[in-house]
N, CA and C of each residue as an Amber inpcrd file, in Angstrom:
protein
   696
  25.9740000  42.9760000  74.1930000  25.6010000  42.8410000  72.7820000
  24.9670000  41.4590000  72.5900000  23.8190000  41.4290000  71.8700000
  23.1820000  40.1530000  71.5980000  23.8870000  39.4440000  70.4530000
  23.8300000  38.1090000  70.4920000  24.4700000  37.3410000  69.4200000
  23.7760000  37.5200000  68.0770000  22.5070000  37.9580000  68.1310000
  21.7460000  38.1050000  66.8900000  21.8380000  39.5030000  66.3090000
  22.6940000  40.4030000  66.8790000  22.7190000  41.7920000  66.4300000
  24.1070000  42.1830000  65.9670000  24.1680000  42.8810000  64.7740000
  25.4220000  43.4320000  64.2890000  25.4360000  44.9030000  64.6760000
  26.2740000  45.2780000  65.6700000  26.2530000  46.6280000  66.2290000
  26.8500000  47.6450000  65.2850000  27.7150000  47.2450000  64.3360000
  28.3160000  48.2170000  63.4240000  27.2980000  48.7780000  62.4390000
  26.4510000  47.9210000  61.8670000  25.4890000  48.4030000  60.8810000
  24.1800000  48.8060000  61.5020000  23.9960000  48.3610000  62.7260000
  22.7270000  48.6440000  63.3730000  21.5960000  47.7880000  62.8530000
  21.9120000  46.8090000  61.9290000  20.8710000  45.9400000  61.3980000
  20.9820000  44.5570000  61.9970000  19.8650000  43.9230000  62.0710000
  19.8290000  42.6020000  62.6890000  20.1730000  41.5430000  61.6350000
  21.0410000  40.6190000  61.9240000  21.4430000  39.5300000  61.0110000
  21.3280000  38.2080000  61.7250000  21.0620000  37.1730000  60.9360000
  21.0640000  35.8250000  61.5030000  22.4980000  35.3630000  61.6900000
  22.7430000  34.5880000  62.6940000  24.0850000  34.0050000  62.8450000
  24.4050000  33.1230000  61.6460000  25.6910000  32.8780000  61.3890000
  26.1210000  32.1440000  60.1970000  25.4590000  30.7910000  60.0240000
  25.3700000  29.9340000  61.0380000  24.7420000  28.6150000  60.8320000
  23.2950000  28.7380000  60.3850000  22.5210000  29.6350000  61.0120000
  21.1200000  29.7950000  60.6550000  20.9680000  30.4400000  59.2800000
  21.9200000  31.3930000  58.9440000  21.8790000  32.0450000  57.6370000
  22.0990000  31.0370000  56.5040000  23.0300000  30.1130000  56.6290000
  23.3220000  29.1030000  55.6190000  22.1310000  28.1810000  55.4020000
  21.4850000  27.8650000  56.5250000  20.3240000  26.9870000  56.4380000
  19.2000000  27.6610000  55.6670000  18.9750000  28.9560000  55.9030000
  17.9160000  29.6890000  55.2110000  18.1970000  29.8010000  53.7210000
  19.4750000  30.0710000  53.3600000  19.8360000  30.1680000  51.9540000
  19.6140000  28.8360000  51.2260000  19.9440000  27.7520000  51.8890000
  19.7360000  26.4230000  51.2950000  18.2660000  26.1740000  51.0200000
  17.3990000  26.5810000  51.9290000  15.9610000  26.3870000  51.7210000
  15.4630000  27.1990000  50.5430000  15.9700000  28.4500000  50.4170000
  15.5440000  29.2940000  49.2910000  15.9870000  28.6980000  47.9540000
  17.2050000  28.1260000  47.9010000  17.7010000  27.5080000  46.6670000
  16.8330000  26.3350000  46.2600000  16.4370000  25.5250000  47.2450000
  15.5980000  24.3700000  46.9520000  14.2590000  24.7950000  46.3850000
  13.6780000  25.8590000  46.9790000  12.3930000  26.3580000  46.4930000
  12.5270000  26.8780000  45.0580000  13.6310000  27.6110000  44.7750000
  13.8540000  28.1280000  43.4200000  13.9400000  27.0020000  42.4010000
  14.6090000  25.9010000  42.7560000  14.7450000  24.7760000  41.8530000
  13.3920000  24.1580000  41.5600000  12.5340000  24.0960000  42.5800000
  11.2000000  23.5570000  42.3660000  10.4420000  24.4190000  41.3720000
  10.5290000  25.7590000  41.5430000   9.8590000  26.6620000  40.6180000
  10.3720000  26.4870000  39.1930000  11.6920000  26.3670000  39.0220000
  12.2800000  26.2070000  37.6900000  11.8100000  24.9170000  37.0510000
  11.7930000  23.8300000  37.8390000  11.3990000  22.5300000  37.3060000
   9.9530000  22.5400000  36.8560000   9.1030000  23.1820000  37.6290000
   7.6780000  23.1970000  37.3130000   7.3280000  24.2120000  36.2520000
   8.2850000  25.0550000  35.8450000   8.0450000  26.0600000  34.8290000
   7.2210000  27.2250000  35.3360000   7.2500000  27.4770000  36.6670000
   6.4000000  28.5170000  37.2410000   6.9960000  29.9120000  37.0780000
   8.2570000  29.9790000  36.6360000   8.8620000  31.3080000  36.5110000
   8.9550000  31.7300000  35.0620000   8.2580000  30.9880000  34.1590000
   8.2440000  31.3810000  32.7450000   7.4580000  32.6610000  32.5870000
   7.7830000  33.4900000  31.6180000   7.0570000  34.7380000  31.4000000
   5.5820000  34.4760000  31.1880000   4.7870000  35.4430000  31.5860000
   3.3460000  35.3020000  31.4560000   2.9680000  35.1150000  29.9960000
   2.0740000  34.1430000  29.7450000   1.5960000  33.8960000  28.3780000
   2.5030000  33.0080000  27.5530000   3.6930000  32.6300000  28.0820000
   4.6100000  31.7880000  27.3090000   4.0520000  30.3830000  27.2160000
   4.1780000  29.7570000  26.0340000   3.6700000  28.3980000  25.8430000
   4.6250000  27.3950000  26.4640000   4.0640000  26.3420000  27.0160000
   4.8910000  25.2910000  27.5960000   5.4230000  24.4150000  26.4730000
   6.7500000  24.2220000  26.3870000   7.3130000  23.4160000  25.2930000
   6.7160000  22.0240000  25.3070000   6.3800000  21.4930000  24.1330000
   5.8400000  20.1420000  24.0360000   6.9550000  19.1750000  23.6960000
   6.6950000  17.8970000  23.9610000   7.7020000  16.8690000  23.6860000
   7.8980000  16.7320000  22.1820000   9.1240000  16.3860000  21.7840000
   9.4240000  16.2070000  20.3590000   8.6250000  15.0370000  19.8180000
   8.1140000  15.1200000  18.5780000   7.3290000  14.0190000  18.0230000
   8.1760000  12.7690000  17.8710000   7.5400000  11.6270000  18.0530000
   8.2280000  10.3520000  17.9570000   7.9480000   9.7610000  16.5870000
   8.9910000   9.4430000  15.8520000   8.8500000   8.8760000  14.5160000
   9.5880000   7.5500000  14.4730000   8.9070000   6.4960000  13.9730000
   9.5260000   5.1720000  13.9340000  10.3280000   5.0110000  12.6540000
  11.3520000   4.1860000  12.7060000  12.1090000   3.8450000  11.5120000
  11.2350000   3.0290000  10.5700000  11.5630000   3.0590000   9.2690000
  10.8480000   2.2260000   8.3130000  11.2120000   0.7560000   8.4960000
  12.4790000   0.4840000   8.8190000  12.9090000  -0.8800000   9.0640000
  13.6800000  -0.9040000  10.3660000  13.5970000  -2.0410000  11.0570000
  14.2850000  -2.1740000  12.3240000  13.7690000  -1.1970000  13.3540000
  12.4650000  -0.9490000  13.3490000  11.9340000   0.1050000  14.1880000
  11.3100000  -0.4010000  15.4780000  11.4560000  -1.6700000  15.7670000
  10.8580000  -2.1850000  16.9900000  11.8870000  -2.9060000  17.8470000
  11.6020000  -2.9450000  19.1050000  12.4230000  -3.6870000  20.0580000
  11.4610000  -4.3240000  21.0330000  11.3880000  -5.6610000  21.0080000
  10.4100000  -6.3640000  21.8210000   8.9950000  -5.9030000  21.4880000
   8.7580000  -5.5600000  20.2090000   7.4350000  -5.1520000  19.7860000
   7.0820000  -3.7070000  20.0160000   8.0070000  -2.8920000  20.5440000
   7.7220000  -1.4900000  20.8250000   8.4780000  -0.5960000  19.8480000
   7.7900000   0.4400000  19.2730000   8.4710000   1.3630000  18.3500000
   9.5910000   2.1260000  19.0360000  10.6420000   2.4320000  18.2940000
  11.7860000   3.1570000  18.8380000  11.8380000   4.5650000  18.2560000
  12.3700000   5.5230000  19.0370000  12.4880000   6.8900000  18.5650000
  13.4820000   6.9780000  17.4160000  13.1490000   7.8260000  16.4260000
  14.0210000   7.9790000  15.2630000  15.3670000   8.5660000  15.6420000
  15.3730000   9.4500000  16.6520000  16.6260000  10.1060000  17.0090000
  17.4750000   9.2500000  17.9430000  16.9610000   8.1040000  18.3450000
  17.7280000   7.2040000  19.2080000  18.2130000   6.0020000  18.4090000
  17.2410000   5.2460000  17.8740000  17.6090000   4.1150000  17.0310000
  18.1190000   2.9130000  17.7870000  18.1040000   2.9440000  19.1120000
  18.5820000   1.8200000  19.8980000  17.5040000   1.3950000  20.8840000
  17.4820000   0.1200000  21.1760000  16.5330000  -0.3510000  22.1740000
  16.9870000   0.0700000  23.5600000  16.0330000   0.2930000  24.4370000
  16.3600000   0.7020000  25.7880000  16.9750000  -0.4560000  26.5750000
  17.6360000  -0.0900000  27.6570000  18.2370000  -1.0520000  28.5750000
  19.2450000  -1.9500000  27.8820000  19.9380000  -1.4070000  26.8880000
  21.0470000  -2.1320000  26.2770000  20.6460000  -3.1470000  25.2330000
  19.3670000  -3.2730000  24.9270000  18.9600000  -4.2420000  23.9170000
  19.2480000  -3.6980000  22.5170000  19.5150000  -4.5900000  21.5780000
  19.8560000  -4.1660000  20.2220000  18.5870000  -4.0360000  19.3890000
  18.5640000  -3.1260000  18.4000000  17.3730000  -2.9670000  17.5720000
  17.1380000  -4.1640000  16.6690000  15.8850000  -4.3340000  16.2550000
  15.5560000  -5.4260000  15.3560000  16.3070000  -5.2480000  14.0380000
  16.7710000  -6.3690000  13.4630000  17.5250000  -6.3050000  12.2110000
  16.6000000  -5.9500000  11.0530000  17.0280000  -5.0900000  10.1300000
  16.1870000  -4.7460000   8.9870000  16.0000000  -5.9420000   8.0660000
  14.8390000  -5.9890000   7.3990000  14.5520000  -7.0600000   6.4540000
  15.2890000  -6.7720000   5.1460000  16.0750000  -7.7400000   4.6910000
  16.8320000  -7.5690000   3.4540000  15.9790000  -8.0370000   2.2820000
  15.8280000  -7.1890000   1.2550000  15.0170000  -7.5310000   0.0870000
  15.7010000  -8.6160000  -0.7300000  14.9650000  -9.6780000  -1.0270000
  15.4730000 -10.7750000  -1.8490000  14.4750000 -11.0200000  -2.9690000
  14.9350000 -10.9240000  -4.1950000  14.0280000 -11.1670000  -5.3110000
  14.6880000 -10.9480000  -6.6580000  13.9600000 -11.3310000  -7.7060000
  14.4660000 -11.1670000  -9.0660000  13.2930000 -11.0730000 -10.0230000
  13.5240000 -10.3730000 -11.1330000  12.5400000 -10.2720000 -12.2040000
  13.2860000 -10.3780000 -13.5230000  12.9130000 -11.3720000 -14.3520000
  13.6170000 -11.5940000 -15.6190000  12.6330000 -11.5010000 -16.7830000
  13.1600000 -11.1670000 -17.9480000  12.3100000 -11.0140000 -19.1220000
  13.0810000 -11.4350000 -20.3660000  12.3640000 -11.5130000 -21.4900000
  12.9620000 -11.8980000 -22.7680000  13.0480000 -10.6840000 -23.6750000
  14.0010000 -10.7030000 -24.5680000  14.1840000  -9.5850000 -25.5000000
  13.7740000  -9.9360000 -26.9220000  13.4250000 -11.2260000 -27.1740000
  12.9890000 -11.6400000 -28.5170000  11.7590000 -12.5380000 -28.4120000
  10.9950000 -12.5890000 -29.4870000   9.8280000 -13.4750000 -29.5180000
  10.2710000 -14.9410000 -29.4820000   9.3410000 -15.8080000 -29.0660000
   9.6510000 -17.2360000 -28.9800000   8.4840000 -18.0370000 -29.5280000
   8.7970000 -19.0610000 -30.3230000   7.7680000 -19.9490000 -30.8660000
   7.3320000 -20.9540000 -29.8030000   6.0190000 -21.1260000 -29.6620000
   5.4550000 -22.1190000 -28.7400000   4.7340000 -23.1660000 -29.5960000
   5.3460000 -24.3350000 -29.8020000   4.7360000 -25.3620000 -30.6600000
   3.3910000 -25.8300000 -30.1060000   2.5760000 -26.3940000 -30.9660000
   1.2860000 -26.8950000 -30.5220000   1.4270000 -28.1840000 -29.7230000
   0.6350000 -28.2720000 -28.6930000   0.5190000 -29.4820000 -27.8680000
   1.8670000 -29.9840000 -27.3200000   2.7030000 -29.0340000 -26.9120000
   3.9950000 -29.4040000 -26.3060000   4.3400000 -28.3860000 -25.2160000
   4.5630000 -28.9010000 -24.0200000   4.9370000 -27.9890000 -22.9290000
   6.3290000 -27.4350000 -23.2210000   6.4270000 -26.0950000 -23.2270000
   7.6490000 -25.4280000 -23.6630000   8.1570000 -24.4820000 -22.5840000
   9.4520000 -24.5640000 -22.3060000  10.0730000 -23.6620000 -21.3450000
  10.1500000 -22.2560000 -21.9460000   9.6210000 -21.2660000 -21.2430000
   9.7310000 -19.8810000 -21.6870000  11.1580000 -19.4210000 -21.4170000
  11.7940000 -18.8420000 -22.4340000  13.1960000 -18.4650000 -22.3420000
  13.3380000 -16.9890000 -21.9590000  14.3080000 -16.7190000 -21.0850000
  14.5690000 -15.3570000 -20.6220000  16.0300000 -15.0070000 -20.8810000
  16.2680000 -13.7250000 -21.1170000  17.6160000 -13.3060000 -21.4870000
  18.2320000 -12.2910000 -20.5320000  17.4220000 -11.5150000 -19.8300000
  17.9420000 -10.4060000 -19.0300000  17.1750000 -10.2860000 -17.7280000
  17.8850000  -9.8250000 -16.6870000  17.2430000  -9.5680000 -15.3940000
  17.0000000  -8.0740000 -15.2440000  15.7450000  -7.7080000 -14.9710000
  15.4500000  -6.3110000 -14.6640000  16.0860000  -5.9380000 -13.3300000
  16.0780000  -6.8800000 -12.3910000  16.8160000  -6.7660000 -11.1310000
  16.9930000  -8.1610000 -10.5710000  18.0150000  -8.3360000  -9.7830000
  18.3220000  -9.6350000  -9.1840000  19.1780000  -9.3790000  -7.9460000
  18.5600000  -9.3630000  -6.7740000  19.2710000  -8.9780000  -5.5550000
  20.0020000 -10.1310000  -4.8850000  19.7770000 -11.3680000  -5.3680000
  20.3630000 -12.5150000  -4.6750000  21.0430000 -13.4940000  -5.6240000
  21.4040000 -13.0310000  -6.8290000  22.0820000 -13.9130000  -7.7830000
  21.2450000 -15.1110000  -8.1800000  19.9390000 -14.9230000  -8.3730000
  19.0320000 -16.0320000  -8.6460000  18.9780000 -16.4290000 -10.1220000
  19.1860000 -15.4790000 -11.0250000  18.9620000 -15.7520000 -12.4410000
  20.0550000 -16.6300000 -13.0330000  19.6360000 -17.7760000 -13.6130000
  20.5330000 -18.6720000 -14.3440000  20.1720000 -18.5470000 -15.8210000
  20.9380000 -17.7350000 -16.5450000  20.6200000 -17.4490000 -17.9360000
  20.7120000 -18.7030000 -18.8110000  21.5960000 -19.6350000 -18.4650000
  21.7850000 -20.8330000 -19.2890000  20.5290000 -21.6980000 -19.3290000
  19.7860000 -21.7280000 -18.2180000  18.5830000 -22.5640000 -18.1580000
  17.2970000 -21.7510000 -18.1280000  17.4180000 -20.4070000 -18.1640000
  16.2540000 -19.5090000 -18.1070000  15.3960000 -19.7850000 -16.8770000
  16.0580000 -19.9290000 -15.7400000  15.3640000 -20.2150000 -14.4850000
  15.8490000 -19.2800000 -13.3830000  15.1340000 -19.3050000 -12.2650000
  15.5530000 -18.6190000 -11.0470000  15.8800000 -19.6860000 -10.0050000
  17.0750000 -19.5890000  -9.4440000  17.5200000 -20.5630000  -8.4530000
  17.4940000 -19.9020000  -7.0740000  16.8330000 -20.5400000  -6.1300000
  16.6800000 -19.9740000  -4.7850000  18.0190000 -20.0230000  -4.0480000
  18.4750000 -18.8700000  -3.5680000  19.7110000 -18.7800000  -2.7870000
  19.4370000 -18.5900000  -1.2990000  18.2370000 -18.0890000  -0.9810000
  17.8500000 -17.8470000   0.4080000  16.4860000 -18.4750000   0.6490000
  16.4090000 -19.4280000   1.5530000  15.1470000 -20.1110000   1.8200000
  14.1170000 -19.1250000   2.3640000  12.8520000 -19.4010000   2.1080000
  11.7970000 -18.5410000   2.6240000  10.4850000 -18.7700000   1.9060000
   9.5120000 -17.9490000   2.2540000   8.2080000 -17.9880000   1.6030000
   8.2040000 -16.9440000   0.4990000   7.9380000 -17.3730000  -0.7410000
   8.0860000 -16.5180000  -1.9160000   6.7500000 -16.2890000  -2.6290000
   6.6270000 -15.1050000  -3.1970000   5.5860000 -14.8210000  -4.1690000
   6.1850000 -15.0120000  -5.5490000   5.5790000 -15.9040000  -6.3500000
   6.0480000 -16.1920000  -7.7070000   4.9870000 -15.7320000  -8.6930000
   5.4320000 -15.0620000  -9.7730000   4.5080000 -14.5770000 -10.7960000
   5.0990000 -14.7930000 -12.1790000   4.2420000 -15.2000000 -13.1120000
   4.6630000 -15.3580000 -14.4990000   3.6580000 -14.7030000 -15.4350000
   4.1510000 -14.1650000 -16.5640000   3.2780000 -13.4880000 -17.5210000
   3.7300000 -13.8120000 -18.9380000   2.7270000 -13.9870000 -19.8410000
   3.0230000 -14.2700000 -21.2450000   1.9960000 -13.5490000 -22.1160000
   2.4660000 -12.9770000 -23.2340000   1.5700000 -12.3670000 -24.2160000
   1.5380000 -13.2900000 -25.4320000   0.3470000 -13.9050000 -25.6580000
   0.1910000 -14.8800000 -26.7150000  -0.2160000 -14.2310000 -28.0390000
   0.3410000 -14.7650000 -29.1340000  -0.1480000 -14.4920000 -30.4820000
  -0.3670000 -15.8590000 -31.1260000  -1.6200000 -16.1960000 -31.4420000
  -1.9190000 -17.5290000 -31.9570000  -3.1250000 -17.4590000 -32.8860000
  -3.4110000 -18.5700000 -33.5640000  -4.5870000 -18.6880000 -34.4200000
  -5.7790000 -19.0690000 -33.5540000  -6.8250000 -18.2470000 -33.5860000
  -8.0160000 -18.5310000 -32.7980000  -8.6210000 -19.8580000 -33.2580000
  -8.8040000 -20.7730000 -32.3020000  -9.2480000 -22.1270000 -32.6290000
 -10.3190000 -22.5770000 -31.6280000 -11.4830000 -23.0310000 -32.1040000
 -12.5070000 -23.5390000 -31.1890000 -12.0100000 -24.7680000 -30.4320000
 -12.3950000 -24.8590000 -29.1850000 -12.0780000 -26.0180000 -28.3410000
 -10.5800000 -26.1940000 -28.0920000  -9.7860000 -25.1030000 -28.2580000
  -8.3500000 -25.1750000 -27.9760000  -8.0600000 -24.4230000 -26.6730000
  -6.9290000 -24.7490000 -26.0690000  -6.5460000 -24.1330000 -24.7950000
  -5.1820000 -23.4820000 -24.8890000  -4.9400000 -22.5340000 -24.0180000
  -3.6050000 -22.0000000 -23.7830000  -3.3440000 -22.1520000 -22.2890000
  -2.1310000 -22.5620000 -21.9500000  -1.7960000 -22.8560000 -20.5570000
  -0.4850000 -22.1770000 -20.1840000  -0.4260000 -21.7340000 -18.9440000
   0.8000000 -21.1350000 -18.4130000   0.9970000 -21.6740000 -17.0150000
   2.1930000 -22.1520000 -16.7080000   2.4290000 -22.7610000 -15.3980000
   3.7970000 -22.3630000 -14.8480000   3.8800000 -22.3000000 -13.5310000
   5.1520000 -22.0840000 -12.8260000   5.5970000 -23.4300000 -12.2870000
   6.8600000 -23.7580000 -12.5270000   7.3940000 -25.0310000 -12.0660000
   8.4700000 -24.8490000 -11.0110000   8.5580000 -25.8140000 -10.1130000
   9.6360000 -25.8630000  -9.1110000  10.3070000 -27.2190000  -9.2490000
  11.5790000 -27.2090000  -9.6360000  12.3430000 -28.4400000  -9.8310000
  11.6800000 -29.3530000 -10.8680000  11.0480000 -28.7420000 -11.8730000
  10.4650000 -29.5140000 -12.9690000   9.0180000 -29.9140000 -12.7750000
   8.4190000 -29.6180000 -11.6200000   7.0370000 -30.0010000 -11.3540000
   6.1570000 -28.7530000 -11.2290000   4.9960000 -28.7400000 -11.8910000
   4.1150000 -27.5680000 -11.8080000   3.6340000 -27.3400000 -10.3710000
   3.6970000 -26.0800000  -9.9230000   3.1840000 -25.7350000  -8.6010000
   2.0780000 -24.6760000  -8.6950000   1.8760000 -24.1200000  -9.8790000
   0.7880000 -23.1800000 -10.1360000   0.5330000 -23.1600000 -11.6340000
  -0.7530000 -23.1250000 -12.0450000  -1.0490000 -23.1010000 -13.4820000
  -2.3470000 -22.3560000 -13.7300000  -2.4800000 -21.8920000 -14.9780000
  -3.6880000 -21.2240000 -15.4260000  -4.0020000 -21.7060000 -16.8280000
  -5.2750000 -22.0900000 -17.0380000  -5.7170000 -22.5820000 -18.3390000
  -6.8750000 -21.7220000 -18.8400000  -6.8160000 -21.3250000 -20.1200000
  -7.8590000 -20.5000000 -20.7250000  -8.1810000 -21.0470000 -22.1100000
  -9.3860000 -20.7230000 -22.6010000  -9.7640000 -21.1050000 -23.9620000
  -9.0650000 -20.2120000 -24.9750000  -8.5990000 -20.8150000 -26.0460000
  -7.8930000 -20.0670000 -27.0930000  -8.8750000 -19.6750000 -28.1900000
 -10.0010000 -19.1270000 -27.7810000 -11.0470000 -18.7930000 -28.7500000
 -11.2130000 -17.2910000 -28.9480000 -10.3280000 -16.5010000 -28.3740000
 -10.4240000 -15.0450000 -28.5580000  -9.0330000 -14.4410000 -28.5990000
  -8.9310000 -13.3180000 -29.2890000  -7.6740000 -12.5940000 -29.3610000
  -7.9480000 -11.1760000 -29.8520000  -7.3050000 -10.2200000 -29.2170000
  -7.4380000  -8.8400000 -29.6540000  -6.4930000  -8.6420000 -30.8260000
  -7.0250000  -8.2990000 -31.9750000  -6.2100000  -8.2010000 -33.2010000
  -5.0590000  -7.2110000 -33.0140000  -3.8480000  -7.6780000 -33.2990000
  -2.6730000  -6.8300000 -33.2330000  -2.0420000  -6.7360000 -31.8560000
  -2.7060000  -7.2800000 -30.8270000  -2.1650000  -7.1690000 -29.4710000
  -1.9410000  -8.5170000 -28.7980000  -2.6470000  -9.5520000 -29.2500000
  -2.5120000 -10.8370000 -28.6110000  -3.3210000 -10.8960000 -27.3240000
  -3.0850000 -11.9180000 -26.5160000  -3.8120000 -12.1320000 -25.2630000
  -2.8060000 -12.3470000 -24.1390000  -2.9530000 -11.5770000 -23.0840000
  -2.0550000 -11.7020000 -21.9360000  -2.5760000 -12.7650000 -20.9760000
  -1.6620000 -13.5560000 -20.4480000  -2.0220000 -14.5930000 -19.4790000
  -1.0360000 -14.5360000 -18.3200000  -1.5500000 -14.6780000 -17.0940000
  -0.7100000 -14.6010000 -15.9060000  -0.9870000 -15.7700000 -14.9680000
   0.0030000 -16.0990000 -14.1580000  -0.1420000 -17.1390000 -13.1400000
   0.7110000 -16.7390000 -11.9480000   0.2440000 -17.0460000 -10.7440000
   0.9970000 -16.6680000  -9.5470000   0.6920000 -17.6300000  -8.4110000
   1.5810000 -17.6480000  -7.4190000   1.3840000 -18.4660000  -6.2280000
   2.3120000 -17.9810000  -5.1330000   2.0220000 -18.3540000  -3.8950000
   2.9100000 -18.1200000  -2.7510000   3.2760000 -19.4810000  -2.1870000
   4.5760000 -19.7460000  -2.0740000   5.0150000 -21.0760000  -1.6820000
   6.3320000 -20.9940000  -0.9130000   6.5390000 -21.9230000   0.0120000
   7.8080000 -22.0190000   0.7330000   8.8350000 -22.7250000  -0.1430000
  10.0150000 -22.1270000  -0.2590000  11.0680000 -22.6820000  -1.1050000
  12.3490000 -22.8640000  -0.3070000  13.1310000 -23.8540000  -0.7160000
  14.4080000 -24.1530000  -0.0800000  15.5650000 -23.7010000  -0.9590000
  16.7310000 -23.5760000  -0.3620000  17.9200000 -23.2340000  -1.1270000
  18.1650000 -24.2980000  -2.1950000  18.3810000 -23.8660000  -3.4250000
  18.6210000 -24.7950000  -4.5280000  17.3990000 -25.0990000  -5.3680000
  16.2070000 -24.7420000  -4.9070000  15.0050000 -24.9690000  -5.7200000
  15.0960000 -24.1480000  -7.0060000  14.6580000 -24.7470000  -8.1110000
  14.7570000 -24.1260000  -9.4350000  13.3550000 -23.7650000  -9.9290000
  13.1600000 -22.4800000 -10.2310000  11.8550000 -21.9750000 -10.6420000
  11.8640000 -21.7010000 -12.1420000  10.8070000 -22.1580000 -12.8370000
  10.7170000 -21.9630000 -14.2830000   9.3010000 -21.5370000 -14.6620000
   9.1540000 -21.0480000 -15.8860000   7.8540000 -20.7030000 -16.4440000
   7.6770000 -21.5140000 -17.7310000   6.5290000 -22.2230000 -17.8410000
   6.2850000 -23.1000000 -18.9830000   4.9560000 -22.7600000 -19.6400000
   4.9020000 -22.9100000 -20.9620000   3.7020000 -22.6030000 -21.7240000
   3.3060000 -23.8010000 -22.5930000   1.9850000 -23.8930000 -22.8730000
   1.4610000 -24.9630000 -23.7290000   0.1860000 -24.4560000 -24.3920000
   0.0020000 -24.8240000 -25.6660000  -1.2200000 -24.4500000 -26.3740000
  -1.6190000 -25.5850000 -27.3170000  -2.9200000 -25.6790000 -27.5940000
  -3.4260000 -26.8100000 -28.3920000  -4.2240000 -26.3380000 -29.6060000
  -3.7710000 -25.2750000 -30.2730000  -4.5090000 -24.7390000 -31.4260000
  -4.2900000 -25.5560000 -32.6940000  -3.2750000 -26.4220000 -32.6750000
  -2.9770000 -27.2170000 -33.8640000  -1.8900000 -26.6110000 -34.7270000
  -1.5140000 -25.3390000 -34.4530000  -0.4300000 -24.6890000 -35.1870000
   0.4410000 -23.9560000 -34.1860000   1.6240000 -23.5490000 -34.6310000
   2.5320000 -22.8410000 -33.7300000   1.9290000 -21.5130000 -33.2740000
   2.2420000 -21.1400000 -32.0390000   1.8670000 -19.8410000 -31.4980000
   3.1580000 -19.1000000 -31.1520000   3.0210000 -17.8490000 -30.7100000
   4.1990000 -17.0440000 -30.4220000   4.0720000 -16.3580000 -29.0710000
   5.1610000 -16.4030000 -28.3090000   5.2900000 -15.5750000 -27.0980000
   5.8750000 -14.2460000 -27.5570000   5.0980000 -13.1790000 -27.3840000
   5.4800000 -11.8680000 -27.9060000   6.1250000 -11.0220000 -26.8120000
   7.2530000 -10.4100000 -27.1290000   7.8960000  -9.5140000 -26.1700000
   7.2630000  -8.1330000 -26.2750000   7.1010000  -7.4960000 -25.1230000
   6.5360000  -6.1570000 -25.0950000   7.1010000  -5.4160000 -23.8890000
   7.3660000  -4.1310000 -24.0760000   7.9190000  -3.2970000 -23.0040000
   7.0410000  -2.0680000 -22.8180000   7.0940000  -1.5150000 -21.5860000
   6.3560000  -0.3100000 -21.2700000   7.2920000   0.7910000 -20.8240000
   6.7250000   1.8070000 -20.2280000   7.5210000   2.9530000 -19.8080000
   8.5260000   2.6310000 -18.7260000   8.2990000   1.5590000 -17.9600000
   9.2200000   1.1900000 -16.8680000   9.9080000  -0.1430000 -17.1020000
   9.9760000  -0.5670000 -18.3640000  10.7150000  -1.7790000 -18.6540000
   9.8410000  -2.8580000 -19.2690000  10.3690000  -4.0910000 -19.2470000
   9.7080000  -5.2220000 -19.8890000   8.3980000  -5.5680000 -19.1950000
   7.4090000  -5.9260000 -19.9890000   6.1060000  -6.3360000 -19.4720000
   5.8530000  -7.8220000 -19.6840000   6.3360000  -8.3580000 -20.8020000
   6.0770000  -9.7560000 -21.1130000   7.0910000 -10.2430000 -22.1490000
   7.4870000 -11.5280000 -22.0680000   7.2160000 -12.4510000 -20.9750000
   8.0520000 -12.0780000 -19.7470000   7.5840000 -12.5050000 -18.5970000
   8.2530000 -12.1140000 -17.3580000   8.0820000 -13.2060000 -16.3070000
   9.1290000 -13.4040000 -15.5080000   9.0840000 -14.3230000 -14.3720000
   9.6580000 -13.5970000 -13.1690000   8.9090000 -13.5820000 -12.0710000
   9.3260000 -12.8600000 -10.8710000   9.2770000 -13.7680000  -9.6490000
  10.2050000 -13.5130000  -8.7240000  10.2050000 -14.2010000  -7.4360000
  10.5830000 -13.1680000  -6.3660000   9.7180000 -12.9990000  -5.3720000
   9.9630000 -12.0630000  -4.2890000   9.8220000 -12.7860000  -2.9560000
  10.8810000 -12.7470000  -2.1360000  10.8300000 -13.3990000  -0.8180000
  10.0150000 -12.5210000   0.1410000   8.9500000 -13.0940000   0.6800000
   8.0610000 -12.3640000   1.5670000   8.4790000 -12.4730000   3.0290000
   8.9570000 -13.6550000   3.4210000   9.2850000 -13.8930000   4.8320000
  10.1080000 -15.1660000   4.9420000  10.7430000 -15.3970000   6.0950000
  11.4290000 -16.6700000   6.3020000  10.4310000 -17.8270000   6.2480000
  10.9180000 -19.0230000   6.0220000  10.0330000 -20.1780000   6.0070000
   9.4140000 -20.3920000   7.3740000   8.1460000 -20.8200000   7.4300000
   7.4890000 -21.0430000   8.7120000   8.1410000 -22.1890000   9.4730000
């Protein structure tokens, strides 16, 4: 009897060592087919990779966007910290008299929002709690007597010194609505800096800062401070 022949069945079989080796080769080939997707039904579409969506904040790691479903930097690195919004917007609820030829602090009574405890109602100012580069904006609606060769002025102050101002001629006014004036600047501020809004007019008689609100809240007078970035 040959070693390669099974006499009971009359069929030829490989010896056990060679049979195991052949089965192992077939398994390896099958795995290759499965991996390559060659055994998918005819006409079946090849699955595409899931779309990659970045987070709105903290979405980068070493400058590279991170997958939304992961949220962590690769190789054990931590994701970038989200930027915390810092800012305030304050307004007045009553009209205010602005005397002629005298720089006058615009008074505020309420904060539309204040994310960093900046509003000091006693002094009608915003006090910086977090150092950084800020966008500052001020707005005033004037009601005054139209006067030739007169001016109206609006300025933003930091610690009592003007850091932004706007000057216009007081020779026009829309009847019943007054004249809106705005001033803005971007400046680096330190913790403890005090921001104010000041007005001045030279018509020879008192003028008025008029309060006005719109569909989304107060429009004038208004003082805003928004932190854009850390200090350079």
